RODO-2510 file (C-alpha; in nm, 4 decimals, decimal comma):
residues 576
     n   res          X          Y          Z
     1     m     2,5890    -0,3440     3,2695
     2     s     2,4848    -0,4062     2,9070
     3     t     2,4289    -0,1361     2,6901
     4     s     2,1585    -0,0986     2,3949
     5     p     2,2874    -0,1958     2,0056
     6     v     2,3126     0,1559     1,7617
     7     a     2,1529     0,1027     1,4127
     8     q     2,2826     0,1787     1,1262
     9     f     2,1890     0,2791     0,7579
    10     a     2,3442     0,3731     0,4764
    11     y     2,2759     0,6502     0,2119
    12     r     2,4171     0,6516    -0,2158
    13     s     2,4100     1,0229    -0,2834
    14     n     2,5240     1,2056    -0,5769
    15     g     2,8604     1,2789    -0,3334
    16     g     2,9152     0,8660    -0,2807
    17     i     2,7422     0,6399    -0,0591
    18     s     2,7849     0,6925     0,3252
    19     v     2,6913     0,5148     0,6379
    20     a     2,6197     0,6446     0,9593
    21     s     2,5073     0,4815     1,2401
    22     g     2,0870     0,5364     1,3513
    23     p     1,9983     0,6790     1,7022
    24     p     2,1233     0,8205     1,9363
    25     e     2,4460     0,8372     1,8282
    26     y     2,3844     0,9641     1,4214
    27     k     2,8366     0,9270     1,3483
    28     t     2,9217     0,8976     1,0444
    29     l     3,1285     0,5105     0,9919
    30     d     3,2687     0,5269     0,6355
    31     s     3,1675     0,7543     0,3369
    32     s     3,3229     0,6871    -0,0568
    33     s     3,2913     0,9840    -0,3675
    34     t     3,2777     0,6076    -0,5494
    35     e     2,9716     0,6444    -0,7971
    36     l     2,7768     0,3761    -0,7820
    37     r     2,4834     0,1717    -0,9938
    38     t     2,3234     0,0675    -0,6143
    39     f     2,3944    -0,1015    -0,2806
    40     r     2,2386    -0,3588    -0,1026
    41     y     2,2118    -0,4967     0,2613
    42     s     2,2248    -0,8955     0,3026
    43     p     1,8697    -0,9614     0,4911
    44     d     2,0693    -1,0765     0,8218
    45     g     2,2589    -0,7787     0,8468
    46     r     2,5979    -0,9115     0,7895
    47     y     2,7342    -0,7359     0,5068
    48     l     2,6838    -0,5273     0,1951
    49     a     2,7589    -0,5005    -0,1565
    50     w     2,8763    -0,2638    -0,3692
    51     v     2,7116    -0,2270    -0,7607
    52     l     3,0318    -0,0683    -0,9376
    53     q     3,1059    -0,0282    -1,2973
    54     d     3,3602    -0,3098    -1,3655
    55     s     3,2794    -0,4897    -1,0316
    56     v     3,0241    -0,6183    -0,7371
    57     k     3,1790    -0,5756    -0,3894
    58     v     3,0974    -0,7078    -0,1066
    59     f     3,2008    -0,5462     0,2774
    60     d     3,1178    -0,6341     0,6303
    61     a     2,8445    -0,4063     0,7255
    62     a     2,9716    -0,3565     1,0879
    63     t     3,3594    -0,3617     1,0387
    64     n     3,3061    -0,1684     0,6776
    65     q     3,6015    -0,3931     0,6028
    66     p     3,5994    -0,5856     0,2701
    67     v     3,5300    -0,9701     0,2627
    68     q     3,4426    -1,0438    -0,1433
    69     e     3,5135    -0,8801    -0,4727
    70     f     3,3498    -0,9902    -0,8503
    71     a     3,5077    -0,8736    -1,1882
    72     l     3,1601    -0,7814    -1,3262
    73     k     3,0647    -0,5364    -1,5932
    74     n     2,7306    -0,4552    -1,6357
    75     v     2,5522    -0,5639    -1,3485
    76     i     2,2139    -0,3737    -1,2291
    77     e     2,0825    -0,6123    -1,0245
    78     v     2,2603    -0,7714    -0,6812
    79     e     1,9866    -0,9293    -0,4357
    80     f     2,1287    -1,1790    -0,0854
    81     s     2,0496    -1,5027     0,0302
    82     p     1,8026    -1,5151     0,3644
    83     r     2,1236    -1,5875     0,5412
    84     g     2,3322    -1,4293     0,3352
    85     n     2,5681    -1,6558     0,1918
    86     y     2,5076    -1,6814    -0,1994
    87     l     2,4800    -1,3227    -0,3697
    88     s     2,2170    -1,3065    -0,7006
    89     t     2,3464    -1,0826    -0,9580
    90     w     2,1678    -0,9793    -1,3084
    91     e     2,2539    -0,8066    -1,6064
    92     r     2,0518    -0,6771    -1,9440
    93     f     2,0314    -0,9959    -2,1798
    94     v     2,2587    -0,9340    -2,5004
    95     k     2,1708    -1,1482    -2,7774
    96     a     2,5186    -1,2561    -2,9584
    97     p     2,5319    -1,4621    -3,2368
    98     d     2,5600    -1,8191    -3,1418
    99     s     2,2305    -1,7407    -2,8682
   100     d     2,0882    -2,0197    -2,9576
   101     t     2,3454    -2,2725    -2,9241
   102     n     2,5305    -2,0961    -2,6169
   103     p     2,2828    -1,8271    -2,4550
   104     h     2,3930    -1,5328    -2,2463
   105     k     2,3659    -1,6443    -1,8413
   106     n     2,2823    -1,3211    -1,7347
   107     l     2,1004    -1,4375    -1,3841
   108     a     2,4467    -1,6060    -1,1744
   109     i     2,5099    -1,7153    -0,8101
   110     w     2,7682    -1,6577    -0,6528
   111     e     2,8796    -1,7913    -0,3183
   112     i     3,0220    -1,5066    -0,0821
   113     a     3,3038    -1,7515     0,1513
   114     s     3,4588    -1,8980    -0,1859
   115     g     3,3639    -1,6071    -0,3890
   116     n     3,2828    -1,9048    -0,6913
   117     q     2,9497    -1,8829    -0,8988
   118     v     2,7538    -2,1735    -0,8396
   119     v     2,4583    -2,1678    -1,0854
   120     a     2,3578    -1,9539    -1,3552
   121     f     2,0437    -1,8921    -1,6020
   122     t     1,9164    -1,6224    -1,8853
   123     q     1,6989    -1,4564    -1,7400
   124     k     1,6013    -1,1925    -2,0047
   125     n     1,2763    -0,9717    -1,8208
   126     q     1,4415    -0,7639    -1,5215
   127     g     1,0979    -0,7740    -1,3141
   128     r     1,0857    -1,1117    -1,0938
   129     w     1,4294    -1,1481    -1,1941
   130     n     1,5801    -1,3499    -0,9097
   131     v     1,5261    -1,7157    -0,7655
   132     d     1,3165    -1,7582    -0,4612
   133     w     1,4921    -1,8693    -0,1111
   134     t     1,3386    -2,0948     0,1429
   135     a     1,4374    -1,9147     0,4611
   136     d     1,7027    -2,1938     0,5324
   137     e     1,8999    -2,1658     0,2138
   138     s     1,7978    -2,5647     0,1161
   139     y     1,6333    -2,4284    -0,1917
   140     c     1,6081    -2,2072    -0,4444
   141     a     1,3584    -2,2242    -0,6618
   142     r     1,2674    -1,9831    -1,0383
   143     l     0,9790    -1,9681    -1,3051
   144     v     1,0439    -2,1501    -1,6582
   145     s     0,7092    -2,1190    -1,8576
   146     n     0,4510    -2,3220    -1,7064
   147     e     0,6828    -2,5082    -1,3952
   148     v     0,8481    -2,4065    -1,1006
   149     q     1,1847    -2,6138    -1,0900
   150     f     1,3822    -2,6212    -0,7471
   151     f     1,7675    -2,6318    -0,7350
   152     n     1,8911    -2,8027    -0,3767
   153     s     2,1906    -2,5245    -0,2607
   154     k     2,4115    -2,8934    -0,1190
   155     n     2,4256    -2,9741    -0,4923
   156     f     2,4035    -2,6775    -0,7582
   157     a     2,5666    -2,8844    -1,0550
   158     k     2,3019    -3,1777    -1,0392
   159     g     2,0621    -2,9508    -1,1964
   160     v     1,6780    -2,9521    -1,1432
   161     s     1,6422    -3,1228    -0,8092
   162     s     1,2392    -3,1105    -0,8956
   163     r     0,9962    -2,9557    -1,1244
   164     l     0,6166    -2,8050    -1,0546
   165     k     0,4524    -2,8851    -1,3732
   166     l     0,1253    -2,6912    -1,4004
   167     d    -0,0465    -2,5037    -1,7284
   168     g    -0,0702    -2,1540    -1,7231
   169     i     0,1956    -2,1062    -1,4209
   170     a     0,1981    -1,6804    -1,4167
   171     d     0,3676    -1,6421    -1,0777
   172     f     0,4727    -1,8437    -0,7340
   173     s     0,6667    -1,7706    -0,4275
   174     l     0,7897    -1,9337    -0,0788
   175     s     0,7122    -1,9240     0,2720
   176     p     0,9372    -1,8332     0,4930
   177     g     0,9238    -2,0138     0,8152
   178     k     1,0499    -2,3576     0,9320
   179     n     0,7954    -2,5824     0,6759
   180     p     0,8514    -2,4528     0,2780
   181     t     0,5800    -2,4119     0,0990
   182     v     0,5296    -2,2621    -0,2144
   183     v     0,2148    -2,1235    -0,3563
   184     v     0,1594    -2,0511    -0,7175
   185     f    -0,0883    -1,8723    -0,9392
   186     i    -0,2925    -1,9685    -1,2324
   187     p    -0,4734    -1,7090    -1,4392
   188     e    -0,8134    -1,7700    -1,5646
   189     k    -0,7972    -1,8741    -1,9160
   190     k    -1,1297    -2,0305    -2,1321
   191     g    -1,3993    -1,9537    -1,8978
   192     q    -1,1804    -2,1360    -1,6450
   193     p    -1,1219    -1,9365    -1,2726
   194     a    -0,8326    -1,8398    -1,1799
   195     a    -0,6770    -2,0376    -0,9186
   196     v    -0,3814    -2,0203    -0,6504
   197     r    -0,2457    -2,3744    -0,4970
   198     l    -0,0290    -2,4930    -0,1851
   199     f     0,2342    -2,7249    -0,1780
   200     d     0,5337    -2,8716     0,0229
   201     i     0,7884    -2,8710    -0,1860
   202     t     0,9246    -3,2431    -0,0956
   203     n     0,5245    -3,3098    -0,1818
   204     l     0,4141    -3,1579    -0,5694
   205     t     0,1751    -3,4199    -0,5898
   206     l    -0,0718    -3,2743    -0,4057
   207     p    -0,2254    -2,9043    -0,3123
   208     l    -0,2242    -2,8940     0,0620
   209     a    -0,5066    -2,6381    -0,0041
   210     q    -0,6542    -2,4056    -0,2942
   211     k    -0,8867    -2,1342    -0,3465
   212     s    -1,0170    -2,0460    -0,6891
   213     f    -1,1818    -1,6795    -0,8538
   214     y    -1,2601    -1,4906    -1,0801
   215     r    -1,1864    -1,1104    -1,1982
   216     a    -0,7591    -1,2299    -1,1207
   217     d    -0,4896    -1,1130    -1,4077
   218     s    -0,2414    -1,0990    -1,1342
   219     v    -0,1318    -1,1269    -0,7879
   220     q     0,0749    -1,0172    -0,5155
   221     f     0,1064    -1,2863    -0,2057
   222     y     0,1816    -1,1976     0,1581
   223     w     0,3204    -1,4239     0,4542
   224     n     0,2907    -1,3879     0,7727
   225     n     0,6854    -1,4376     0,9095
   226     l     0,5484    -1,7438     1,0127
   227     g     0,5244    -1,9350     0,6775
   228     t     0,1577    -2,0656     0,8134
   229     n    -0,0931    -1,8492     0,6430
   230     i    -0,0811    -1,5861     0,3323
   231     l    -0,3186    -1,3401     0,1387
   232     v    -0,3035    -1,3019    -0,1980
   233     f    -0,3738    -0,9823    -0,3135
   234     t    -0,5589    -0,9939    -0,6366
   235     h    -0,5724    -0,7096    -0,9438
   236     t    -0,7320    -0,6256    -1,3049
   237     d    -0,5966    -0,4288    -1,5687
   238     v    -0,9692    -0,3200    -1,6422
   239     d    -1,2607    -0,2363    -1,4272
   240     k    -1,5725    -0,3883    -1,6147
   241     t    -1,8301    -0,2277    -1,3715
   242     g    -1,6221     0,1452    -1,4805
   243     q    -1,5890     0,1734    -1,0618
   244     s    -1,2596     0,2757    -1,0901
   245     y    -1,0120     0,3860    -1,3873
   246     y    -0,6954     0,1674    -1,2087
   247     g    -0,8534    -0,1934    -1,2327
   248     e    -1,0248    -0,4893    -0,9547
   249     t    -0,8365    -0,5671    -0,6532
   250     a    -0,9075    -0,8351    -0,4035
   251     l    -0,7522    -1,0114    -0,1382
   252     y    -0,8297    -1,3612    -0,0164
   253     y    -0,6683    -1,5127     0,2812
   254     l    -0,5341    -1,8817     0,2587
   255     s    -0,4100    -2,1112     0,5603
   256     i    -0,1475    -2,3932     0,4276
   257     n    -0,2841    -2,7309     0,6142
   258     g    -0,5930    -2,6503     0,4001
   259     n    -0,8285    -2,6420     0,6793
   260     y    -0,9546    -2,2325     0,6318
   261     d    -0,9672    -1,9625     0,3390
   262     c    -1,2187    -1,6484     0,2735
   263     r    -1,2266    -1,3664     0,1126
   264     v    -1,1635    -1,0890     0,3202
   265     e    -1,4722    -0,8625     0,3669
   266     l    -1,3974    -0,4786     0,3175
   267     d    -1,6944    -0,2398     0,3992
   268     k    -1,5618    -0,0012     0,1480
   269     a    -1,5968     0,0303    -0,1963
   270     g    -1,2446     0,1297    -0,4112
   271     p    -0,8675    -0,0432    -0,4654
   272     i    -0,6511    -0,2260    -0,1904
   273     h    -0,3816     0,0201    -0,1120
   274     d    -0,1555    -0,1852     0,0884
   275     l    -0,1471    -0,4233     0,3455
   276     s     0,1022    -0,5204     0,6402
   277     w     0,1080    -0,8221     0,8707
   278     s     0,1785    -0,7968     1,2703
   279     p     0,4954    -0,9679     1,3796
   280     n     0,3017    -1,1976     1,5776
   281     s     0,1628    -1,3619     1,2776
   282     k    -0,2207    -1,3330     1,4548
   283     e    -0,3062    -1,0263     1,2496
   284     f    -0,2787    -0,7365     0,9740
   285     v    -0,4311    -0,4289     0,8310
   286     v    -0,5618    -0,3185     0,5232
   287     v    -0,5683     0,0301     0,4037
   288     y    -0,8861     0,0553     0,0792
   289     g    -1,1423     0,1833    -0,0225
   290     i    -1,2209     0,5619    -0,2271
   291     m    -1,1139     0,8080    -0,0568
   292     p    -1,0937     0,9476     0,1880
   293     a    -0,9844     0,5721     0,2549
   294     k    -1,0239     0,2942     0,5803
   295     a    -0,7403     0,1308     0,7868
   296     t    -0,9003    -0,2192     0,9272
   297     l    -0,7348    -0,4602     1,1903
   298     f    -0,8016    -0,7945     1,1090
   299     d    -0,7198    -1,1336     1,3121
   300     h    -0,5996    -1,4305     1,2009
   301     r    -0,8937    -1,5679     1,0804
   302     a    -1,0072    -1,2712     0,8628
   303     n    -1,2586    -1,0895     1,1142
   304     a    -1,3154    -0,6945     1,1452
   305     i    -1,1695    -0,6372     1,5651
   306     y    -1,0640    -0,2720     1,4983
   307     e    -1,0809     0,0363     1,2791
   308     f    -0,8447     0,3091     1,2705
   309     g    -1,0666     0,5707     1,0758
   310     s    -1,1132     0,7434     0,7309
   311     g    -0,7951     0,9474     0,6065
   312     a    -0,5680     1,0487     0,3123
   313     r    -0,3785     0,7309     0,3636
   314     n    -0,2372     0,4186     0,1363
   315     s     0,0657     0,3133     0,3072
   316     v     0,0849     0,0378     0,5932
   317     r     0,3448    -0,1102     0,8359
   318     f     0,4095    -0,2632     1,1679
   319     s     0,6763    -0,2127     1,3885
   320     p     0,9468    -0,4779     1,3731
   321     q     0,8090    -0,5387     1,7361
   322     g     0,4696    -0,5201     1,6796
   323     r     0,4195    -0,2823     1,8561
   324     l     0,3465     0,0647     1,6614
   325     l     0,2427     0,0804     1,3315
   326     y     0,2137     0,4099     1,1336
   327     i    -0,0788     0,4387     0,8368
   328     a     0,0277     0,6678     0,5658
   329     g    -0,0083     0,8798     0,2168
   330     f     0,2578     0,9116    -0,0076
   331     g     0,2630     0,9358    -0,3906
   332     n    -0,0125     1,1752    -0,4785
   333     l    -0,1551     1,2676    -0,1219
   334     a     0,0176     1,5046     0,0604
   335     g     0,2655     1,2564     0,3392
   336     e     0,1563     1,2954     0,6544
   337     l     0,2002     0,9579     0,7890
   338     d     0,0226     0,8721     1,1705
   339     i     0,2221     0,6722     1,4361
   340     w    -0,0601     0,4597     1,6241
   341     d     0,0224     0,1752     1,9336
   342     r    -0,1256    -0,1270     1,8638
   343     k    -0,1928    -0,2095     2,2453
   344     t    -0,4318     0,0623     2,3470
   345     f    -0,5201     0,1893     1,9602
   346     k    -0,3860     0,5004     2,0495
   347     k    -0,3500     0,7571     1,7880
   348     l     0,0625     0,8500     1,9199
   349     a     0,1825     1,1538     1,6582
   350     t     0,1127     1,3040     1,3165
   351     i     0,4137     1,3653     1,1101
   352     n     0,4169     1,5439     0,7696
   353     a     0,6267     1,4065     0,5902
   354     s     0,6076     1,5762     0,2416
   355     n     0,7291     1,4286    -0,0872
   356     s     0,8385     1,1108     0,0874
   357     s     0,9213     0,8373    -0,1707
   358     l     1,0412     0,5699     0,0851
   359     c     0,9655     0,5069     0,4308
   360     e     1,1155     0,2516     0,6760
   361     w     1,0831     0,1581     1,0145
   362     c     1,4082     0,1541     1,1737
   363     p     1,4984    -0,1901     1,3865
   364     d     1,4697    -0,0228     1,7234
   365     g     1,1031    -0,0497     1,6393
   366     r     1,1449     0,3381     1,7665
   367     h     1,2070     0,5550     1,4956
   368     v     1,1517     0,6273     1,1378
   369     m     1,3237     0,7223     0,8435
   370     t     1,1206     0,8817     0,5547
   371     a     1,3628     1,0754     0,2624
   372     t     1,3009     1,2254    -0,0960
   373     l     1,4379     1,0408    -0,3599
   374     y     1,5617     1,2452    -0,6692
   375     k     1,3664     0,9712    -0,9273
   376     r     1,0076     1,1468    -0,7605
   377     l     1,1712     1,4775    -0,7174
   378     k     1,4560     1,7100    -0,8463
   379     v     1,4650     1,8941    -0,5268
   380     d     1,4521     1,8958    -0,1442
   381     n     1,6298     1,5652    -0,1196
   382     g     1,7853     1,4527     0,1888
   383     v     1,6938     1,1759     0,4768
   384     k     1,5051     1,2176     0,8183
   385     i     1,4730     1,0152     1,1115
   386     w     1,1311     1,0885     1,3158
   387     h     1,0815     0,9599     1,6640
   388     y     0,7239     0,7584     1,7245
   389     t     0,6923     1,1069     1,9275
   390     g     0,6580     1,3218     1,5974
   391     a     1,0298     1,4626     1,6957
   392     l     1,1932     1,5367     1,4399
   393     v     1,5306     1,3643     1,5154
   394     h     1,8204     1,4064     1,2295
   395     r     1,8278     1,5426     0,9255
   396     i     2,1002     1,5258     0,5844
   397     d     2,0043     1,7163     0,3116
   398     a     2,1910     1,5565    -0,0256
   399     k     2,1346     1,8369    -0,3728
   400     e     2,0687     1,4362    -0,5418
   401     l     1,9942     1,1431    -0,3020
   402     y     1,9159     0,8061    -0,5408
   403     e     1,8696     0,5330    -0,2233
   404     a     1,8106     0,4872     0,1367
   405     a     1,7627     0,2024     0,3525
   406     w     1,8448     0,0913     0,7605
   407     r     2,0662    -0,2133     0,7849
   408     p     1,8645    -0,5049     0,9237
   409     a     1,9063    -0,6454     1,2183
   410     k     1,7482    -0,8486     1,5139
   411     s     1,4304    -0,6968     1,7304
   412     d     1,5036    -0,8777     1,9809
   413     l     1,8018    -0,7050     2,0349
   414     w     1,5266    -0,3648     2,1029
   415     p     1,3181    -0,4927     2,3786
   416     e     0,9231    -0,4254     2,3069
   417     l     0,8129    -0,1117     2,4212
   418     r     0,6604    -0,1059     2,7562
   419     s     0,6190     0,2065     2,8347
   420     l     0,5441     0,5078     2,5870
   421     s     0,8729     0,7588     2,6564
   422     p     0,8156     1,1202     2,6287
   423     p     0,9500     1,3536     2,2853
   424     p     1,3481     1,3457     2,3029
   425     q     1,5301     1,6713     2,3099
   426     t     1,6279     1,7803     2,0093
   427     s     1,7070     2,1182     1,8237
   428     l     1,5223     2,0065     1,4309
   429     a     1,2025     2,2115     1,4058
   430     a     0,9999     1,8989     1,2084
   431     p     0,9112     2,1414     0,9517
   432     a     0,5588     2,3383     0,9345
   433     p     0,2195     2,1674     0,7356
   434     a     0,2571     2,3509     0,3592
   435     k     0,0955     2,6282     0,3523
   436     p    -0,2047     2,7391     0,1145
   437     v    -0,1501     2,8625    -0,1973
   438     g    -0,1796     3,2295    -0,2338
   439     v    -0,3633     3,5031    -0,4905
   440     y    -0,2961     3,4067    -0,8467
   441     r    -0,0690     3,7118    -0,9514
   442     p     0,0092     3,7835    -1,2987
   443     p     0,4618     3,7742    -1,3562
   444     g     0,4158     4,1387    -1,4394
   445     a     0,2711     4,2337    -1,0912
   446     r     0,5077     4,0118    -0,9005
   447     g     0,7295     4,1884    -0,7218
   448     s     0,8168     4,3262    -0,3784
   449     a     0,5504     4,5621    -0,3657
   450     t     0,1921     4,4233    -0,4636
   451     p    -0,0185     4,6945    -0,6576
   452     s    -0,3059     4,8749    -0,4974
   453     i    -0,5471     4,6638    -0,7042
   454     f    -0,4695     4,3852    -0,6072
   455     t    -0,4365     4,5086    -0,2078
   456     q    -0,7888     4,6070    -0,2787
   457     r    -0,9135     4,2772    -0,3695
   458     d    -0,7882     4,0983    -0,1527
   459     t    -0,8627     4,2992     0,1558
   460     p    -1,1603     4,5031     0,2810
   461     s    -1,1572     4,8801     0,1977
   462     a    -1,3036     5,1676     0,1948
   463     t    -1,3761     5,1158    -0,1340
   464     s    -1,5093     4,7485    -0,0986
   465     p    -1,8039     4,6379    -0,1503
   466     r    -1,9413     4,4875     0,2496
   467     p    -2,2764     4,3619     0,3022
   468     y    -2,4756     4,7336     0,4436
   469     t    -2,4854     4,7037     0,8699
   470     g    -2,6989     5,0757     0,8782
   471     g    -2,6035     5,4515     0,8863
   472     r    -2,6837     5,6723     0,5889
   473     i    -2,6392     5,5948     0,2071
   474     p    -2,5233     5,8480     0,0178
   475     g    -2,7840     6,0252    -0,1493
   476     q    -3,0745     5,9066     0,0520
   477     g    -3,2925     6,2055     0,2499
   478     p    -3,2952     6,2674     0,6228
   479     d    -3,6561     6,0342     0,6994
   480     g    -3,4350     5,7180     0,5251
   481     g    -3,6028     5,7194     0,1993
   482     e    -3,5033     5,9100    -0,1317
   483     n    -3,6239     6,2917    -0,2363
   484     g    -3,9299     6,4124    -0,3751
   485     k    -4,2642     6,2994    -0,4065
   486     a    -4,1696     6,0768    -0,6658
   487     s    -3,9466     5,8661    -0,5161
   488     q    -4,2058     5,8138    -0,2583
   489     k    -4,4657     5,7008    -0,5817
   490     n    -4,1731     5,4985    -0,7641
   491     k    -4,1579     5,3417    -0,3473
   492     k    -4,5264     5,1858    -0,4067
   493     k    -4,5087     5,0875    -0,7723
   494     r    -4,2431     4,8575    -0,6601
   495     e    -4,4171     4,7490    -0,2976
   496     g    -4,7189     4,6381    -0,5172
   497     g    -4,4705     4,4608    -0,7788
   498     r    -4,2783     4,2494    -0,5611
   499     k    -4,6542     4,1583    -0,4035
   500     s    -4,7571     4,0662    -0,7496
   501     a    -4,4061     3,8528    -0,7909
   502     e    -4,4372     3,6917    -0,4810
   503     p    -4,5654     3,2928    -0,6018
   504     e    -4,8683     3,1890    -0,3145
   505     t    -4,7163     2,8554    -0,1421
   506     p    -4,9037     2,5333    -0,2890
   507     q    -5,0824     2,3479    -0,0853
   508     p    -4,9978     2,0072    -0,0550
   509     t    -5,2795     1,7457    -0,2009
   510     p    -5,3185     1,4216    -0,0431
   511     p    -5,2844     1,1266    -0,2744
   512     s    -5,6142     1,0380    -0,4137
   513     p    -5,6553     0,6142    -0,2398
   514     l    -5,6362     0,5374    -0,6411
   515     n    -5,3242     0,6095    -0,6355
   516     a    -5,2092     0,5398    -0,3110
   517     s    -5,3270     0,2215    -0,3885
   518     n    -5,1637     0,1380    -0,7478
   519     a    -4,8078     0,2596    -0,5534
   520     s    -4,8497     0,0060    -0,3075
   521     t    -4,9185    -0,2654    -0,5475
   522     a    -4,6006    -0,1875    -0,7952
   523     d    -4,3918    -0,1623    -0,4691
   524     v    -4,5253    -0,5342    -0,2568
   525     e    -4,4197    -0,6612    -0,6746
   526     k    -4,1453    -0,5405    -0,6229
   527     r    -4,0180    -0,7178    -0,3540
   528     i    -4,1320    -1,0516    -0,5107
   529     k    -3,9541    -1,0171    -0,8018
   530     n    -3,6532    -0,9188    -0,5352
   531     v    -3,7006    -1,2650    -0,3105
   532     t    -3,7557    -1,4688    -0,5927
   533     k    -3,4606    -1,3926    -0,7293
   534     k    -3,2313    -1,4125    -0,3862
   535     l    -3,4265    -1,8322    -0,4005
   536     k    -3,2872    -1,8703    -0,7036
   537     q    -2,9786    -1,7787    -0,6155
   538     i    -2,9875    -2,0027    -0,3139
   539     a    -3,0966    -2,2749    -0,5095
   540     d    -2,8604    -2,2463    -0,7466
   541     i    -2,5935    -2,3159    -0,4451
   542     k    -2,7831    -2,6185    -0,2721
   543     q    -2,7326    -2,7650    -0,6256
   544     k    -2,3037    -2,6660    -0,6233
   545     i    -2,2870    -2,8390    -0,2629
   546     a    -2,4796    -3,1390    -0,3328
   547     a    -2,2347    -3,1512    -0,6471
   548     g    -1,9296    -3,1416    -0,3863
   549     e    -1,8073    -2,7609    -0,4700
   550     k    -1,5873    -2,6157    -0,2456
   551     l    -1,8338    -2,2534    -0,1365
   552     e    -1,7372    -1,9171    -0,0051
   553     l    -1,8837    -1,8069     0,3733
   554     t    -2,1052    -1,5817     0,2555
   555     q    -2,2973    -1,7958    -0,0353
   556     l    -2,3480    -2,0581     0,2990
   557     k    -2,4032    -1,7782     0,4691
   558     k    -2,7515    -1,6895     0,1817
   559     v    -2,8918    -2,0843     0,2196
   560     e    -2,9318    -1,9781     0,6270
   561     g    -3,2023    -1,7299     0,4968
   562     e    -3,4047    -1,9421     0,3118
   563     e    -3,6900    -2,0144     0,5273
   564     a    -3,7334    -1,5907     0,6905
   565     l    -3,6898    -1,5670     0,2431
   566     r    -4,0018    -1,8265     0,1555
   567     k    -4,2074    -1,6584     0,4544
   568     e    -4,1728    -1,3082     0,3451
   569     l    -4,2706    -1,4393     0,0287
   570     e    -4,5712    -1,6253     0,0862
   571     s    -4,7636    -1,2807     0,2901
   572     l    -4,6313    -1,0813     0,0162
   573     q    -4,8599    -1,3350    -0,2246
   574     i    -5,1387    -1,2549     0,0401
   575     k    -5,1461    -0,8677    -0,0328
   576     t    -5,1743    -0,8917    -0,4148
***
């Protein structure tokens, strides 16, 4: 009888690094008090790299035995290639007196098996520091001033094997999948729109597909797992419409074979917060709009097929098998995590994971890890692991927690959920939602006993003002009125004053025929102006079609409504 594999995770704190097994065991497999700068798993889960002050060590992730060690000082960043055969290291650029002739090559690529350096580059900026790899590691690529340089991993000594030269390239990305594709982004320049173009890396002369658009200073690329479609998330530094302090965002969908592209239509104004492809590569979810944000599922043609409702959410991720997904609100939001069943579109649980700065699905697709890291919050640091039903199944507290990550593993090691299971038995209690803040107390009034003045103010008492519900008012006579004849006289005066003070309700007067005619004529003229404006836009679109320009679907739909607009214009002109 085969047993299910056990997931693994690692975390780094002020006490060192620890490696532990995941559900259902939760045992510490290895730990070290060695002070690390960072750690990194290889994408295939074979290796775990430690970055120390004077070296980089690579361990077998399954046995925790050392595999390779690189005597390197001042390394800050490390990253493995997709299959774990190569390790990239980056250290801060140092300008030496002979930098012009012998520049500091601070980005190096090492072969894990031999421990040899295969190639090195000068990379001054830490942002986007590493090379991009194809899924089979046959090529890697890097961006260097207006060109993307490609290197053949079988012959690094040869240098650049091919180049993609385009004026103004600001970003690029290599696709996953069996047919490697490169996408490049060219920002707006001198009135020309920004553009993204896709090329087959074996033929860099003609693009497979391209899309032009305005209002894009930077982009993020989101490939589906097969590498057949890509989402381009555009962003501007400034929102010229003044609707958002954080700039404008938009989302575009492209197919690598060039047969379909469009702008993803979002029906709520505001920024795009996050998006995630399903592992099946056929659908994706976008969280967007001003708070409370919306979350919508789109199909492989960017058509909306389901709305998950609105809430204080800004993050979304599918589980590795794609059956479940979480939609959450982190950062300056409350940290609530909604778990949804994609098959039934049923919300299974809401988890209170306040102050979380990390959230990752376990490779088994049944658990979620959240963590509060020291760089975000100086208290309540630690790791929590939740079952998808909302049960807290494991917790690790740390004085200072710096990093935490699951060991990558193939999702098919765990079968897809056929039916939903009940919550597991656990002795851990999930944290209660944050209580509302109480009444403010000055420092001098804080203590074990609450002063009577605050008790009287916060709770109803005999002396607290409250609505009158009957009974004798102090000072009132037995007859229910005030004592004495003078009081009766004053009462009559007050009643008379109230009557004179009450204004008469004005009766609405029907509009005169002249005023109604003027209002009707003004409305008709305004409508004629709007229809004329739309017809002019359609004429411009027709000219673009005649010139052979590629148009968006929304523009083509405008042309379809031309006949209806002309009929409306004729009827309006008859009325005037």
